[in-house]
DODO-113633 format. One record per residue (C-alpha): residue number from 1; x, y, z. Coordinates in Angstrom, 2 decimals. Example, Ala and Ser with C-alpha at 12.3 -4.5 7.8 and 13.67 -1.06 7.14 Angstrom:
BEGIN
<pt 1, <12.30, -4.50, 7.80>> <pt 2, <13.67, -1.06, 7.14>> 
This chain:
BEGIN
<pt 1, <-10.46, -16.39, 1.22>> <pt 2, <-10.63, -18.42, 4.70>> <pt 3, <-8.72, -18.03, 7.40>> <pt 4, <-5.45, -20.35, 8.06>> <pt 5, <-6.60, -20.77, 11.08>> <pt 6, <-7.78, -23.40, 13.40>> <pt 7, <-11.47, -24.93, 13.58>> <pt 8, <-13.83, -22.96, 14.87>> <pt 9, <-15.73, -24.00, 18.45>> <pt 10, <-19.74, -24.52, 17.52>> <pt 11, <-22.73, -25.80, 19.50>> <pt 12, <-24.92, -27.50, 17.25>> <pt 13, <-27.87, -26.36, 17.32>> <pt 14, <-31.02, -25.55, 14.73>> <pt 15, <-31.90, -22.43, 13.21>> <pt 16, <-35.92, -20.75, 14.10>> <pt 17, <-37.85, -21.32, 11.58>> <pt 18, <-38.55, -17.62, 11.74>> <pt 19, <-35.39, -16.99, 10.18>> <pt 20, <-37.19, -17.82, 6.48>> <pt 21, <-39.79, -14.97, 7.19>> <pt 22, <-39.91, -12.04, 5.27>> <pt 23, <-41.59, -8.83, 6.13>> <pt 24, <-42.24, -6.07, 3.65>> <pt 25, <-40.08, -2.58, 3.80>> <pt 26, <-40.95, 0.89, 3.77>> <pt 27, <-40.31, 2.47, -0.09>> <pt 28, <-37.99, 5.45, -0.06>> <pt 29, <-37.14, 7.64, -2.75>> <pt 30, <-33.92, 7.30, -4.35>> <pt 31, <-31.80, 9.96, -4.78>> <pt 32, <-28.61, 8.97, -6.92>> <pt 33, <-25.54, 11.27, -7.73>> <pt 34, <-26.97, 14.90, -7.60>> <pt 35, <-30.41, 13.66, -9.20>> <pt 36, <-33.51, 12.07, -8.06>> <pt 37, <-34.13, 8.76, -9.44>> <pt 38, <-37.67, 9.37, -10.79>> <pt 39, <-39.91, 6.39, -11.16>> <pt 40, <-37.71, 3.80, -8.24>> <pt 41, <-38.62, 3.07, -4.66>> <pt 42, <-35.62, 1.94, -2.30>> <pt 43, <-36.20, -0.78, -0.19>> <pt 44, <-32.64, -1.21, 2.45>> <pt 45, <-31.76, -4.89, 1.73>> <pt 46, <-32.18, -6.43, 5.15>> <pt 47, <-34.43, -4.62, 7.33>> <pt 48, <-35.34, -8.01, 9.98>> <pt 49, <-37.46, -10.11, 7.79>> <pt 50, <-36.45, -8.26, 4.91>> <pt 51, <-33.08, -7.72, 3.49>> <pt 52, <-30.96, -8.68, 0.82>> <pt 53, <-28.78, -10.16, -1.58>> <pt 54, <-26.67, -9.42, -5.43>> <pt 55, <-25.51, -10.68, -8.44>> <pt 56, <-22.73, -8.93, -10.66>> <pt 57, <-21.22, -9.49, -14.08>> <pt 58, <-17.28, -8.89, -15.35>> <pt 59, <-15.53, -6.20, -15.58>> <pt 60, <-15.82, -7.01, -19.99>> <pt 61, <-18.26, -8.51, -21.09>> <pt 62, <-17.13, -11.30, -21.68>> <pt 63, <-15.13, -11.36, -18.62>> <pt 64, <-16.90, -12.87, -14.94>> <pt 65, <-15.67, -14.23, -11.89>> <pt 66, <-14.79, -18.15, -11.43>> <pt 67, <-17.58, -18.33, -8.90>> <pt 68, <-17.06, -22.07, -8.01>> <pt 69, <-13.86, -21.34, -7.01>> <pt 70, <-15.01, -18.31, -4.78>> <pt 71, <-17.84, -19.76, -3.47>> <pt 72, <-15.80, -22.42, -2.18>> <pt 73, <-13.62, -19.64, -0.89>> <pt 74, <-15.75, -17.40, 0.58>> <pt 75, <-18.54, -19.31, 1.89>> <pt 76, <-17.22, -20.42, 5.48>> <pt 77, <-16.62, -16.99, 6.27>> <pt 78, <-20.44, -16.09, 5.23>> <pt 79, <-23.37, -15.97, 7.77>> <pt 80, <-27.47, -16.50, 8.10>> <pt 81, <-27.94, -13.80, 10.90>> <pt 82, <-31.22, -14.38, 12.26>> <pt 83, <-33.15, -11.98, 14.56>> <pt 84, <-35.97, -12.79, 17.19>> <pt 85, <-38.04, -10.72, 19.36>> <pt 86, <-40.21, -11.65, 22.53>> <pt 87, <-43.56, -10.56, 20.32>> <pt 88, <-43.01, -13.42, 18.52>> <pt 89, <-41.42, -11.63, 15.45>> <pt 90, <-38.47, -11.81, 13.77>> <pt 91, <-36.09, -11.88, 10.78>> <pt 92, <-33.06, -12.81, 8.69>> <pt 93, <-30.01, -11.81, 7.31>> <pt 94, <-26.24, -12.47, 6.03>> <pt 95, <-22.82, -10.84, 6.92>> <pt 96, <-19.40, -11.85, 7.79>> <pt 97, <-17.17, -13.32, 9.63>> <pt 98, <-14.32, -10.19, 9.91>> <pt 99, <-12.33, -12.24, 12.97>> <pt 100, <-10.70, -15.71, 13.86>> <pt 101, <-12.38, -15.00, 17.59>> <pt 102, <-16.21, -14.01, 16.07>> <pt 103, <-16.92, -10.06, 15.16>> <pt 104, <-19.58, -10.68, 12.35>> <pt 105, <-20.04, -7.46, 10.56>> <pt 106, <-23.28, -6.39, 9.26>> <pt 107, <-26.48, -4.19, 8.48>> <pt 108, <-27.55, -1.79, 11.37>> <pt 109, <-31.17, -2.84, 10.09>> <pt 110, <-30.39, -6.56, 10.17>> <pt 111, <-30.24, -6.40, 13.50>> <pt 112, <-32.20, -3.06, 14.73>> <pt 113, <-34.50, -5.06, 17.10>> <pt 114, <-31.40, -6.53, 19.41>> <pt 115, <-31.03, -2.80, 20.41>> <pt 116, <-34.18, -2.85, 22.31>> <pt 117, <-33.46, -6.68, 22.91>> <pt 118, <-33.94, -9.21, 20.40>> <pt 119, <-32.38, -12.51, 20.94>> <pt 120, <-29.69, -12.63, 17.84>> <pt 121, <-28.58, -16.15, 16.10>> <pt 122, <-25.28, -16.33, 13.90>> <pt 123, <-25.68, -19.92, 11.62>> <pt 124, <-22.86, -21.07, 9.55>> <pt 125, <-22.62, -22.82, 5.75>> <pt 126, <-21.89, -25.98, 8.06>> <pt 127, <-25.23, -25.80, 9.27>> <pt 128, <-24.14, -25.14, 13.01>> <pt 129, <-25.27, -21.73, 15.18>> <pt 130, <-24.35, -19.94, 17.30>> <pt 131, <-25.76, -17.61, 19.88>> <pt 132, <-24.78, -13.32, 18.60>> <pt 133, <-24.37, -10.51, 21.18>> <pt 134, <-25.32, -6.46, 19.51>> <pt 135, <-21.70, -4.75, 19.96>> <pt 136, <-22.54, -1.87, 18.87>> <pt 137, <-24.01, -0.22, 15.33>> <pt 138, <-24.29, 2.84, 13.47>> <pt 139, <-27.65, 3.80, 12.05>> <pt 140, <-26.08, 6.28, 10.18>> <pt 141, <-24.30, 4.14, 8.02>> <pt 142, <-26.41, 1.16, 8.03>> <pt 143, <-23.18, -1.10, 9.81>> <pt 144, <-22.94, -3.26, 12.64>> <pt 145, <-21.26, -5.50, 14.51>> <pt 146, <-22.14, -9.03, 16.44>> <pt 147, <-19.73, -11.31, 18.35>> <pt 148, <-20.08, -15.24, 18.78>> <pt 149, <-18.15, -17.04, 21.22>> <pt 150, <-15.62, -19.01, 18.96>> <pt 151, <-12.99, -18.96, 17.94>> <pt 152, <-10.42, -20.21, 15.20>> <pt 153, <-13.78, -18.87, 12.59>> <pt 154, <-12.95, -18.77, 9.03>> <pt 155, <-12.29, -15.20, 8.22>> <pt 156, <-13.05, -13.36, 4.75>> <pt 157, <-10.54, -11.57, 3.12>> <pt 158, <-10.26, -7.82, 3.55>> <pt 159, <-10.50, -5.89, -0.37>> <pt 160, <-10.21, -2.56, -1.27>> <pt 161, <-13.38, -0.73, -3.15>> <pt 162, <-10.90, 2.26, -3.64>> <pt 163, <-9.40, 0.12, -6.82>> <pt 164, <-13.05, -1.23, -7.96>> <pt 165, <-14.03, -0.07, -11.40>> <pt 166, <-17.14, 0.26, -13.33>> <pt 167, <-17.23, -3.08, -15.25>> <pt 168, <-15.45, -4.69, -12.75>> <pt 169, <-16.84, -8.91, -12.43>> <pt 170, <-18.01, -9.42, -8.75>> <pt 171, <-19.80, -11.40, -6.54>> <pt 172, <-22.66, -11.48, -4.16>> <pt 173, <-22.79, -14.14, -0.82>> <pt 174, <-25.53, -14.52, 1.46>> <pt 175, <-28.91, -15.32, 2.26>> <pt 176, <-32.20, -14.12, -0.37>> <pt 177, <-35.55, -15.47, 1.44>> <pt 178, <-32.99, -16.47, 4.21>> <pt 179, <-31.66, -19.36, 1.52>> <pt 180, <-28.15, -19.70, 3.25>> <pt 181, <-25.12, -19.91, 1.40>> <pt 182, <-26.57, -18.85, -1.72>> <pt 183, <-23.79, -17.04, -4.65>> <pt 184, <-24.66, -14.48, -6.94>> <pt 185, <-22.83, -13.02, -9.50>> <pt 186, <-22.39, -10.08, -11.35>> <pt 187, <-20.71, -6.33, -12.51>> <pt 188, <-19.61, -3.67, -10.66>> <pt 189, <-22.57, -1.05, -12.79>> <pt 190, <-21.93, 2.37, -11.12>> <pt 191, <-19.56, 4.34, -8.10>> <pt 192, <-19.65, 7.02, -5.96>> <pt 193, <-23.66, 6.65, -4.93>> <pt 194, <-25.18, 8.49, -2.33>> <pt 195, <-28.21, 6.48, -0.89>> <pt 196, <-30.14, 7.51, 1.40>> <pt 197, <-32.34, 4.62, 2.67>> <pt 198, <-35.33, 4.61, 6.06>> <pt 199, <-32.94, 4.80, 9.22>> <pt 200, <-33.68, 4.38, 13.07>> <pt 201, <-32.84, 7.35, 14.89>> <pt 202, <-35.45, 9.61, 13.09>> <pt 203, <-33.09, 10.41, 10.07>> <pt 204, <-32.19, 9.27, 7.20>> <pt 205, <-28.98, 5.77, 6.67>> <pt 206, <-26.79, 6.98, 4.05>> <pt 207, <-25.48, 4.34, 2.30>> <pt 208, <-22.26, 6.76, 1.08>> <pt 209, <-20.29, 6.76, -2.22>> <pt 210, <-22.38, 3.35, -2.80>> <pt 211, <-21.03, 0.64, -5.05>> <pt 212, <-23.66, 0.23, -7.37>> <pt 213, <-24.33, -3.54, -8.53>> <pt 214, <-26.31, -5.31, -11.31>> <pt 215, <-27.21, -7.97, -9.16>> <pt 216, <-30.59, -9.89, -8.38>> <pt 217, <-30.75, -8.53, -4.54>> <pt 218, <-33.71, -9.81, -2.29>> <pt 219, <-35.13, -9.94, 0.79>> <pt 220, <-32.44, -11.74, 2.83>> <pt 221, <-28.80, -10.85, 1.76>> <pt 222, <-28.81, -7.69, 3.58>> <pt 223, <-25.35, -7.68, 5.35>> <pt 224, <-23.83, -10.66, 2.90>> <pt 225, <-20.60, -9.80, 1.44>> <pt 226, <-19.82, -7.94, -1.98>> <pt 227, <-16.57, -9.72, -3.00>> <pt 228, <-14.11, -9.22, -6.28>> <pt 229, <-12.72, -11.94, -7.72>> <pt 230, <-10.14, -12.52, -5.07>> <pt 231, <-13.56, -13.76, -2.56>> <pt 232, <-12.30, -10.25, -0.68>> <pt 233, <-14.76, -8.37, 0.59>> <pt 234, <-15.26, -4.30, -1.34>> <pt 235, <-18.59, -4.21, -0.27>> <pt 236, <-21.82, -5.21, 2.64>> <pt 237, <-24.78, -5.30, 0.60>> <pt 238, <-27.60, -3.43, 2.04>> <pt 239, <-30.06, -1.92, -0.43>> <pt 240, <-32.33, -2.46, -3.40>> <pt 241, <-34.18, -0.27, -5.83>> <pt 242, <-36.91, -1.17, -6.48>> <pt 243, <-39.92, 0.00, -9.35>> <pt 244, <-43.64, 0.72, -7.62>> <pt 245, <-46.59, -0.69, -8.76>> <pt 246, <-49.92, 1.29, -9.34>> <pt 247, <-50.78, 1.79, -5.79>> <pt 248, <-47.30, 3.57, -5.28>> <pt 249, <-45.74, 1.17, -2.87>> <pt 250, <-42.72, -0.44, -4.27>> <pt 251, <-42.29, -3.98, -5.46>> <pt 252, <-40.91, -6.46, -4.13>> <pt 253, <-37.97, -8.17, -6.20>> <pt 254, <-35.17, -7.09, -7.92>> <pt 255, <-34.95, -4.70, -10.81>> <pt 256, <-31.39, -5.23, -11.38>> <pt 257, <-30.30, -2.33, -9.53>> <pt 258, <-28.49, -2.72, -6.28>> <pt 259, <-26.58, -0.56, -3.59>> <pt 260, <-23.49, -1.60, -1.01>> <pt 261, <-21.81, -0.04, 1.26>> <pt 262, <-17.87, 0.11, 0.52>> <pt 263, <-15.67, -1.41, 2.79>> <pt 264, <-13.44, 1.37, 2.51>> <pt 265, <-16.67, 3.03, 4.93>> <pt 266, <-17.53, 0.03, 6.74>> <pt 267, <-14.75, -1.08, 7.49>> <pt 268, <-13.20, 1.58, 10.11>> <pt 269, <-16.47, 2.19, 11.37>> <pt 270, <-16.77, -1.86, 12.29>> <pt 271, <-12.78, -1.41, 13.79>> <pt 272, <-14.49, 1.70, 15.42>> <pt 273, <-17.38, -0.22, 17.23>> <pt 274, <-15.08, -3.34, 17.80>> <pt 275, <-12.26, -0.97, 19.95>> <pt 276, <-14.70, 1.78, 21.20>> <pt 277, <-18.63, 0.04, 20.95>> <pt 278, <-19.70, 3.28, 18.91>> <pt 279, <-19.20, 4.44, 16.99>> <pt 280, <-17.62, 8.82, 16.82>> <pt 281, <-17.99, 11.11, 13.89>> <pt 282, <-16.27, 14.02, 12.28>> <pt 283, <-18.53, 17.37, 12.48>> <pt 284, <-18.14, 20.61, 11.17>> <pt 285, <-19.92, 22.64, 14.33>> <pt 286, <-23.65, 23.39, 13.53>> <pt 287, <-26.47, 23.62, 12.78>> <pt 288, <-28.01, 23.79, 9.67>> <pt 289, <-31.69, 23.23, 7.52>> <pt 290, <-31.67, 22.73, 4.08>> <pt 291, <-33.33, 25.74, 1.42>> <pt 292, <-34.81, 26.26, -1.61>> <pt 293, <-34.71, 28.16, -4.40>> <pt 294, <-37.16, 30.86, -4.69>> <pt 295, <-38.04, 30.09, -0.79>> <pt 296, <-37.48, 33.45, 1.43>> <pt 297, <-35.85, 35.14, -1.78>> <pt 298, <-33.26, 32.84, -1.59>> <pt 299, <-31.86, 31.85, -5.78>> <pt 300, <-30.05, 29.33, -4.82>> <pt 301, <-30.41, 25.78, -3.01>> <pt 302, <-28.13, 25.49, 0.34>> <pt 303, <-27.92, 24.64, 3.99>> <pt 304, <-29.09, 27.34, 6.00>> <pt 305, <-27.06, 27.82, 9.21>> <pt 306, <-29.21, 28.09, 12.01>> <pt 307, <-26.80, 27.81, 14.52>> <pt 308, <-22.88, 27.45, 15.23>> <pt 309, <-20.98, 25.81, 18.04>> <pt 310, <-18.39, 28.12, 19.84>> <pt 311, <-15.17, 27.79, 19.45>> <pt 312, <-16.12, 24.84, 17.11>> <pt 313, <-14.84, 24.05, 13.31>> <pt 314, <-17.44, 25.50, 11.69>> <pt 315, <-16.88, 29.07, 14.02>> <pt 316, <-13.25, 28.72, 13.79>> <pt 317, <-13.37, 29.03, 10.14>> <pt 318, <-15.11, 32.19, 10.10>> <pt 319, <-18.45, 30.29, 9.30>> <pt 320, <-21.32, 32.41, 10.97>> <pt 321, <-25.62, 31.82, 11.29>> <pt 322, <-27.36, 33.03, 8.64>> <pt 323, <-24.95, 31.69, 6.20>> <pt 324, <-26.14, 29.09, 3.25>> <pt 325, <-23.58, 26.90, 3.26>> <pt 326, <-24.21, 25.77, -0.98>> <pt 327, <-21.39, 23.87, -1.71>> <pt 328, <-18.49, 21.46, 0.65>> <pt 329, <-15.81, 20.39, -1.26>> <pt 330, <-16.63, 21.71, -5.15>> <pt 331, <-20.18, 19.38, -4.49>> <pt 332, <-23.79, 20.88, -4.37>> <pt 333, <-25.06, 20.73, -1.24>> <pt 334, <-29.45, 20.58, -0.45>> <pt 335, <-29.77, 18.66, 2.93>> <pt 336, <-28.78, 16.43, 5.53>> <pt 337, <-28.01, 13.07, 4.30>> <pt 338, <-25.43, 15.51, 2.17>> <pt 339, <-23.33, 16.49, 5.30>> <pt 340, <-23.63, 13.06, 6.06>> <pt 341, <-22.36, 11.51, 3.22>> <pt 342, <-18.92, 13.84, 4.41>> <pt 343, <-18.85, 12.90, 7.74>> <pt 344, <-19.05, 8.96, 6.83>> <pt 345, <-16.32, 9.58, 4.00>> <pt 346, <-13.80, 11.90, 6.01>> <pt 347, <-12.43, 11.34, 9.88>> <pt 348, <-11.41, 14.68, 12.50>> <pt 349, <-9.10, 16.51, 11.43>> <pt 350, <-9.62, 16.68, 7.75>> <pt 351, <-9.91, 19.47, 6.05>> <pt 352, <-12.82, 20.52, 3.68>> <pt 353, <-13.50, 23.32, 1.19>> <pt 354, <-17.19, 25.20, 1.88>> <pt 355, <-18.65, 28.10, -0.66>> <pt 356, <-21.10, 29.82, 1.32>> <pt 357, <-22.79, 33.28, 0.61>> <pt 358, <-23.52, 36.08, 2.99>> <pt 359, <-25.30, 38.87, 2.24>> <pt 360, <-25.76, 37.90, -1.08>> <pt 361, <-21.86, 37.37, -1.48>> <pt 362, <-20.17, 34.33, -1.92>> <pt 363, <-17.10, 33.61, -0.51>> <pt 364, <-14.78, 30.49, 0.39>> <pt 365, <-13.58, 29.00, 3.59>> <pt 366, <-11.41, 25.64, 5.07>> <pt 367, <-12.67, 23.82, 7.47>> <pt 368, <-10.98, 20.64, 10.33>> <pt 369, <-13.60, 19.07, 10.93>> <pt 370, <-13.57, 17.67, 14.71>> <pt 371, <-14.40, 14.89, 16.77>> <pt 372, <-18.85, 14.56, 17.29>> 
């Protein structure tokens, strides 16, 4: 749905030619839930120059969204984002206007070069453009906010991703391959996926509790909106699974498995960025390293506690260096990404149940997450 505010202020212009350039994305193994998706590789739905689109289908095999109505209502809130670096490189992605005074939600990997000075340009559905500036970003969650100097912009209506059901019809909007104002339809094919993707800060970004769709996602749609049949934002399209070729390199297009960051995770992060320019994550107050069964006499996988922050949340809960954390809130943990999911789905002050081993004995405690 669009905002009832008046017409936006804009500056006419042409979108750069480089906006339709598509660059290859590095492939990585996708972890889905507790398992590994063996034969598939994941591509960030929108690295500068390589982003994602989505298609989805119905609440039942007979029901689909009225895509024509959704397109009419929502496309004015969807933008194509172009990024241009000083060396001439660049790419395109997508985003959605979340405030009438110009704040736009997108993926971090869409605008990451702007952190090093690249220029950002926003193209509206009516063909006009604005220069934009980077407000802040979360490489860990693959979320970012940019801003244009404008007022009265149409705003996407916020939905509730926690109410989504598997099989529910949804619509994706964005700019696959630089083709602005593209609309595709499909279904929510699964919920609660954990999808590690390549980050830009020496650690994986993690799409926590990701929405899986049968979307026809292609480079260019990353950062674009996944909406319900009422045109309300429920997710931010971010990645696709592809089948590796005979050479081991990920193939080019969608195989019907796409992933979106839930609105319930993306919007609170966006609000933090708008309010403070940065993101604060809840913390355990520990340093850990993953271990595997059979290594150094360990019988199961887990996270070895290397150090504990004195007076921190873990220390207050009785956790010590040398302990092996095996579960958090009843779910096995075996990688740093597993703790990242906890950070992205909780807030400071939340309590989590931690199961750990010390001297071969299993113990359980509750950790009140701190603010990092």
